[in-house]
C-alpha positions as CSV (number, residue, x, y, z in Angstrom):
1,M,0.0,0.0,0.0
2,K,2.5,2.5,-1.3
3,I,0.1,5.5,-1.1
4,L,0.3,5.2,2.7
5,S,3.7,3.7,3.5
6,D,5.5,6.4,1.5
7,R,4.1,9.0,3.9
8,S,2.9,11.3,1.2
9,I,-0.5,11.7,2.8
10,A,-1.1,13.8,5.9
11,I,-3.9,14.3,8.4
12,I,-3.7,18.0,9.2
13,G,-6.8,18.9,11.2
14,F,-9.6,17.4,13.3
15,G,-12.9,18.5,14.8
16,E,-15.4,17.0,17.1
17,V,-18.8,18.0,18.5
18,P,-19.5,17.1,22.1
19,N,-21.6,14.0,22.3
20,V,-25.1,14.7,23.6
21,K,-27.7,12.1,24.5
22,S,-30.5,14.1,22.9
23,S,-29.4,17.2,20.9
24,M,-32.7,18.2,19.4
25,A,-30.5,18.9,16.3
26,N,-30.2,17.2,13.0
27,A,-27.1,15.6,11.4
28,L,-26.5,18.6,9.1
29,D,-26.3,20.9,12.1
30,L,-23.8,18.7,13.9
31,A,-21.8,18.1,10.7
32,A,-21.4,21.9,10.2
33,Y,-20.0,22.3,13.7
34,A,-17.5,19.5,13.3
35,A,-16.4,20.7,9.9
36,R,-15.8,24.3,11.2
37,E,-13.7,23.0,14.1
38,A,-11.6,20.8,11.8
39,L,-11.0,23.7,9.4
40,D,-10.1,26.1,12.2
41,S,-7.7,23.6,13.7
42,C,-5.4,23.8,10.6
43,G,-6.2,27.3,9.4
44,L,-8.2,26.3,6.3
45,D,-11.4,27.7,4.9
46,L,-14.3,26.1,2.9
47,A,-12.7,27.0,-0.4
48,D,-9.7,24.9,0.4
49,I,-11.7,21.7,0.5
50,D,-12.2,19.9,-2.9
51,G,-13.2,16.5,-1.7
52,V,-15.5,15.1,1.0
53,T,-16.1,11.6,2.5
54,T,-19.3,10.9,4.5
55,H,-22.1,8.4,5.0
56,T,-25.8,8.4,5.2
57,P,-26.7,8.9,8.9
58,L,-29.1,6.6,10.7
59,S,-31.2,9.7,11.2
60,E,-31.4,10.3,7.5
61,A,-31.4,6.7,6.1
62,G,-33.2,6.4,2.8
63,D,-32.1,9.8,1.4
64,P,-30.4,8.8,-1.9
65,F,-28.8,12.3,-2.2
66,W,-27.5,12.8,1.4
67,S,-23.9,13.5,0.4
68,N,-25.1,16.1,-2.2
69,L,-27.3,17.8,0.5
70,L,-24.4,17.8,2.9
71,V,-21.9,19.6,0.6
72,E,-24.7,22.0,-0.5
73,T,-25.5,22.9,3.1
74,L,-21.9,23.4,4.0
75,G,-21.2,25.6,1.0
76,L,-18.6,23.3,-0.5
77,S,-17.7,22.6,-4.1
78,C,-16.2,19.2,-4.6
79,H,-14.3,17.5,-7.4
80,W,-14.6,14.2,-5.5
81,L,-17.3,12.9,-3.2
82,Q,-17.5,9.5,-1.4
83,S,-20.3,8.1,0.7
84,S,-19.8,4.8,2.6
85,D,-22.1,2.2,4.3
86,L,-19.5,0.1,6.2
87,G,-20.9,0.7,9.7
88,G,-18.3,1.2,12.4
89,T,-15.5,1.2,9.9
90,I,-16.8,4.3,8.1
91,A,-14.4,6.8,9.6
92,I,-11.2,4.9,8.9
93,S,-12.3,3.3,5.6
94,N,-13.3,6.7,4.2
95,L,-9.9,8.1,5.2
96,S,-8.2,5.4,3.2
97,R,-10.4,6.1,0.2
98,A,-9.6,9.8,0.6
99,A,-5.9,9.0,0.5
100,A,-6.4,7.0,-2.7
101,A,-8.4,9.8,-4.4
102,I,-5.7,12.3,-3.5
103,H,-3.0,10.0,-4.8
104,A,-5.0,9.5,-8.0
105,G,-5.1,13.3,-8.5
106,Q,-8.9,13.6,-8.2
107,C,-8.7,16.0,-5.3
108,E,-6.1,17.5,-3.0
109,T,-7.7,18.3,0.4
110,V,-10.5,16.1,1.7
111,L,-12.9,16.7,4.6
112,C,-13.7,13.3,6.1
113,L,-16.9,13.9,8.0
114,C,-19.2,11.8,10.1
115,A,-22.3,13.0,11.8
116,D,-25.5,11.4,13.1
117,A,-28.5,12.4,15.3
118,P,-30.3,9.1,16.0
119,S,-32.1,10.6,19.0
120,T,-33.9,13.0,16.7
121,Q,-35.1,10.1,14.5
122,Y,-33.8,6.6,13.7
123,L,-34.5,5.3,10.2
124,G,-31.9,2.6,9.9
125,R,-33.3,-0.8,8.8
126,Q,-31.6,-4.0,7.6
127,G,-33.3,-6.4,5.2
128,G,-32.3,-9.8,3.8
129,H,-31.8,-12.6,6.4
130,R,-32.4,-10.1,9.3
131,E,-36.1,-9.7,8.4
132,S,-36.8,-13.3,7.4
133,L,-34.6,-15.3,9.8
134,A,-33.4,-13.2,12.7
135,D,-36.3,-10.8,13.6
136,P,-38.9,-13.5,14.0
137,M,-36.7,-15.3,16.5
138,G,-36.4,-12.2,18.7
139,W,-33.3,-10.4,17.4
140,A,-32.9,-7.3,19.4
141,G,-30.0,-5.8,17.5
142,P,-26.2,-6.0,18.0
143,I,-26.6,-6.9,21.7
144,T,-28.2,-10.2,20.6
145,G,-25.4,-11.0,18.2
146,F,-22.6,-10.1,20.7
147,G,-24.4,-12.0,23.4
148,L,-24.2,-15.1,21.2
149,L,-20.5,-14.5,20.5
150,A,-19.8,-13.9,24.2
151,S,-21.5,-17.1,25.1
152,A,-19.4,-19.0,22.6
153,Y,-16.2,-17.5,24.0
154,A,-17.3,-18.3,27.6
155,A,-17.9,-21.9,26.7
156,R,-14.5,-22.3,25.2
157,F,-12.2,-20.1,27.3
158,G,-14.2,-19.2,30.4
159,W,-15.9,-15.8,30.9
160,P,-13.3,-13.0,31.4
161,A,-15.5,-10.9,33.7
162,E,-12.7,-9.2,35.6
163,A,-10.9,-8.2,32.4
164,L,-14.1,-6.7,30.9
165,A,-14.8,-4.9,34.2
166,K,-11.3,-3.4,33.9
167,I,-12.0,-2.2,30.3
168,A,-15.3,-0.5,31.4
169,V,-13.8,1.1,34.5
170,T,-10.6,2.3,32.8
171,S,-12.6,3.7,29.8
172,R,-14.7,5.7,32.3
173,A,-11.6,7.0,34.1
174,N,-10.1,8.0,30.7
175,A,-13.3,9.9,29.9
176,M,-13.1,12.1,32.9
177,A,-10.5,14.2,31.1
178,N,-12.4,14.5,27.9
179,P,-14.8,17.4,27.7
180,N,-16.6,16.0,24.7
181,V,-18.0,12.9,26.4
182,C,-21.8,12.5,26.9
183,S,-22.8,14.1,30.2
184,A,-24.2,10.8,31.4
185,F,-20.6,9.5,31.7
186,R,-19.2,12.4,33.7
187,K,-19.0,10.4,36.9
188,P,-16.5,7.7,38.0
189,L,-17.3,4.0,37.6
190,S,-16.1,1.4,40.0
191,T,-15.6,-2.4,39.6
192,E,-18.5,-2.8,42.1
193,D,-20.7,-0.6,39.9
194,Y,-19.8,-2.8,36.9
195,F,-20.8,-6.1,38.6
196,A,-23.9,-4.5,40.0
197,S,-25.2,-3.6,36.6
198,R,-28.0,-5.8,35.3
199,M,-27.6,-8.6,32.8
200,I,-28.7,-7.5,29.3
201,S,-27.8,-10.4,27.0
202,D,-26.2,-13.0,29.1
203,P,-23.2,-12.9,29.8
204,L,-23.1,-9.2,28.8
205,R,-24.1,-6.6,31.4
206,L,-25.5,-3.1,30.9
207,L,-22.0,-1.7,31.5
208,D,-20.6,-3.9,28.8
209,C,-22.7,-2.0,26.3
210,V,-22.4,1.3,24.4
211,M,-25.0,4.0,24.8
212,R,-26.4,5.8,21.7
213,C,-26.2,9.5,21.5
214,D,-25.8,12.4,18.9
215,G,-22.5,13.8,17.7
216,A,-20.1,14.4,14.8
217,N,-16.4,14.3,14.1
218,A,-14.1,15.1,11.2
219,V,-10.5,15.0,10.0
220,I,-8.9,16.8,7.1
221,V,-6.5,14.9,4.8
222,T,-4.2,16.3,2.2
223,T,-0.7,15.7,0.8
224,T,2.4,16.0,2.9
225,D,3.7,18.6,0.5
226,R,0.7,20.8,1.1
227,A,1.0,20.3,4.9
228,R,4.5,21.7,4.7
229,A,3.5,24.5,2.3
230,L,0.8,25.6,4.9
231,G,3.6,26.1,7.4
232,L,2.1,23.5,9.8
233,K,4.4,22.3,12.6
234,R,2.9,18.9,13.1
235,W,0.6,16.5,11.3
236,V,-0.2,12.7,11.2
237,H,0.6,10.2,8.6
238,P,-1.7,7.2,7.9
239,I,1.0,4.6,7.2
240,A,-1.0,1.4,6.8
241,Y,-4.6,0.4,6.3
242,R,-6.3,-2.9,5.7
243,E,-10.0,-4.0,5.6
244,I,-11.9,-7.1,4.7
245,T,-15.6,-7.7,4.3
246,N,-17.2,-11.2,4.4
247,P,-13.9,-13.0,5.2
248,D,-15.4,-16.5,4.9
249,P,-17.8,-16.3,1.9
250,Q,-18.0,-20.1,1.5
251,Q,-18.6,-20.5,5.3
252,R,-15.9,-23.1,5.6
253,S,-14.9,-22.0,9.1
254,T,-16.7,-23.5,12.1
255,D,-15.1,-21.0,14.5
256,L,-17.8,-18.5,15.4
257,L,-15.1,-16.3,17.1
258,E,-12.9,-15.9,14.1
259,S,-13.2,-12.5,12.5
260,G,-11.5,-10.7,9.6
261,F,-9.0,-9.2,12.0
262,S,-7.1,-12.5,12.1
263,Q,-6.5,-12.0,8.4
264,I,-5.7,-8.3,8.2
265,G,-3.9,-8.0,11.5
266,P,-0.6,-9.4,10.3
267,K,-0.9,-7.6,7.0
268,V,-1.4,-4.1,8.5
269,F,1.5,-4.5,10.8
270,N,3.7,-5.8,8.0
271,D,2.7,-2.8,5.8
272,A,3.7,-0.4,8.6
273,G,6.9,-2.2,9.4
274,L,5.7,-2.5,13.0
275,A,4.7,-5.1,15.6
276,P,1.8,-4.8,18.1
277,S,4.4,-3.9,20.8
278,D,5.4,-0.8,18.8
279,I,1.9,0.8,19.1
280,D,1.8,3.7,21.6
281,V,-1.9,4.3,21.6
282,L,-4.8,1.9,20.9
283,Q,-8.2,3.1,19.8
284,L,-10.2,0.0,19.4
285,Y,-13.8,0.0,18.3
286,D,-15.8,-0.6,21.5
287,D,-19.5,-0.9,21.1
288,F,-19.0,-3.7,23.7
289,T,-16.2,-4.4,26.1
290,F,-16.1,-8.0,24.7
291,A,-15.4,-6.6,21.2
292,V,-12.2,-4.9,22.6
293,L,-10.9,-8.2,24.1
294,L,-11.7,-10.2,21.0
295,Q,-9.9,-7.6,18.8
296,L,-6.8,-7.7,21.0
297,E,-6.6,-11.5,20.3
298,E,-7.5,-11.3,16.7
299,L,-5.1,-8.5,15.9
300,G,-2.2,-10.4,17.4
301,F,-1.6,-8.5,20.7
302,C,-2.0,-11.8,22.5
303,P,-2.9,-15.4,21.7
304,R,-6.4,-16.6,21.3
305,G,-8.0,-17.2,24.6
306,Q,-5.4,-15.1,26.4
307,G,-7.1,-11.7,26.3
308,A,-8.1,-11.7,29.9
309,R,-4.6,-12.4,31.2
310,F,-3.2,-9.8,28.7
311,I,-5.6,-7.1,29.9
312,E,-5.2,-7.9,33.6
313,R,-1.4,-7.5,33.4
314,R,-1.5,-4.1,31.8
315,D,-2.3,-0.5,32.7
316,L,-4.9,0.7,30.2
317,S,-4.9,4.4,31.3
318,A,-3.3,7.2,29.4
319,G,-0.3,7.0,31.7
320,G,0.0,3.2,31.5
321,N,1.9,0.7,29.4
322,L,-1.1,0.0,27.0
323,P,-3.1,3.3,26.6
324,L,-6.5,2.1,25.4
325,N,-9.3,4.4,24.2
326,T,-7.8,7.3,26.0
327,G,-10.8,9.6,25.5
328,G,-13.2,7.1,27.0
329,G,-14.0,5.3,23.7
330,Q,-17.6,4.9,22.7
331,L,-18.3,3.0,26.0
332,S,-17.7,6.2,28.0
333,A,-18.2,8.9,25.4
334,G,-21.3,7.6,23.7
335,Q,-21.9,6.1,20.3
336,C,-23.1,8.8,18.0
337,G,-24.8,6.6,15.5
338,L,-22.8,5.9,12.4
339,A,-20.4,8.6,13.4
340,G,-19.3,6.5,16.4
341,G,-16.2,5.1,14.8
342,G,-14.8,8.6,14.3
343,I,-14.4,8.9,18.0
344,G,-11.4,6.7,18.0
345,L,-9.9,8.2,14.9
346,V,-10.1,11.8,16.2
347,E,-8.7,10.8,19.6
348,A,-5.8,9.0,17.9
349,V,-5.0,12.1,15.8
350,R,-5.4,14.4,18.9
351,Q,-2.9,12.2,20.8
352,L,-0.4,12.1,18.0
353,M,-0.6,15.9,17.6
354,D,0.0,16.2,21.4
355,Q,-3.3,18.0,22.0
356,A,-5.0,15.5,24.3
357,H,-5.0,17.8,27.3
358,G,-5.3,16.1,30.6
359,R,-4.9,12.6,29.1
360,Q,-2.0,13.0,26.8
361,V,0.1,9.8,26.3
362,A,3.7,11.0,26.8
363,G,5.8,10.7,23.7
364,A,3.1,9.0,21.6
365,S,4.3,8.6,18.0
366,T,2.2,5.6,16.7
367,A,-1.5,4.7,17.1
368,L,-3.8,1.9,15.8
369,V,-7.5,2.6,15.2
370,S,-9.9,-0.2,14.4
371,G,-13.4,-0.4,13.1
372,L,-15.9,-3.2,12.7
373,G,-19.3,-3.3,11.0
374,V,-22.5,-5.3,10.7
375,L,-23.2,-8.7,12.3
376,P,-24.1,-11.3,9.6
377,Y,-26.3,-14.3,10.1
378,A,-24.7,-16.8,12.5
379,G,-21.2,-15.3,12.4
380,N,-18.8,-12.7,13.7
381,W,-18.8,-9.2,12.5
382,G,-18.9,-8.8,8.7
383,T,-16.3,-6.0,8.1
384,S,-13.0,-5.6,9.9
385,A,-10.7,-2.6,9.4
386,A,-7.4,-1.4,11.0
387,L,-5.5,1.8,10.4
388,I,-2.0,2.6,11.7
389,L,-1.0,6.3,12.2
390,E,2.4,8.0,12.8
391,T,3.2,11.5,14.0
392,A,5.3,13.8,11.9
393,H,7.0,17.2,12.5
394,A,7.9,20.0,10.1
């Protein structure tokens, strides 16, 4: 993946709207705020943007012209426009596509923008097997699917309750220094609180689960040459990216726990010339605590079935030896619909630009951001994606 490994692409700005449980706004309003903050962070204006990546929000699902409406509302004129439907991978998968478009000469400076307001209205709907096979059996959304995955893990390796409690408690502690987290999470969480939370989809508890909210986030991507020409002192290089969707199309594997991360993990580290131990900051997609543990195993940070021991032996705080979801992640910032995956990306960029005030990882120079999307019928998540970032100075 030469367009990333040669470090010719740079992330130069970022923006984020504070997450709100119920904003009484729409996705366009939130997008505008995130876009303005991203532009201001690197001294650009609307006229400097000639490309946009986005997605159709859950609050606007069914609008076939959403991306057109977005750029019209923001006052942008684009030579390249991309809309994605890869769920929790949208933020990082769109960034990779922006890099490819820049490399191909279709545009030079791209606003990668995610926004959603599912509290205002929720129009998302899945068809296919979901309607005919899952819904009649009581499918209640991702919590049902992850409950099944968690049960399979517990039967094979034992249930890692203490490790998951540690993820939840540390995420909340990390969130205390992030002014953008949802107000519902602005209070400490103890291990006792975690175990006192009710069972939702056995063996997953309430505090294993993400909470939906409204929000928006954005990053600005351009060439490294332009970053230098703008006189910027610091930027972030995306140096490796891999994704896979439907990793077992013939359904040959009988391992329910195996995801696409087991295939792309070695490749993304090889592309970057790094090992898992070289990553300074981890921003793992965390719609459930269990998803974090499983990704650590699948990406190669520890062997299969050893996630609990790996977590219990490490300090996951910003000052620890494995800083994980340093802004609180989605678990303690809130999942702003299909913009949720952007929380980890923006936090990673913020860390590598040394702007994570109150939670800065000292000397952070590398970060890994993951994304996952959709639960297929009787299987692990359908899309797995991983992005590795590296800081750079003028």
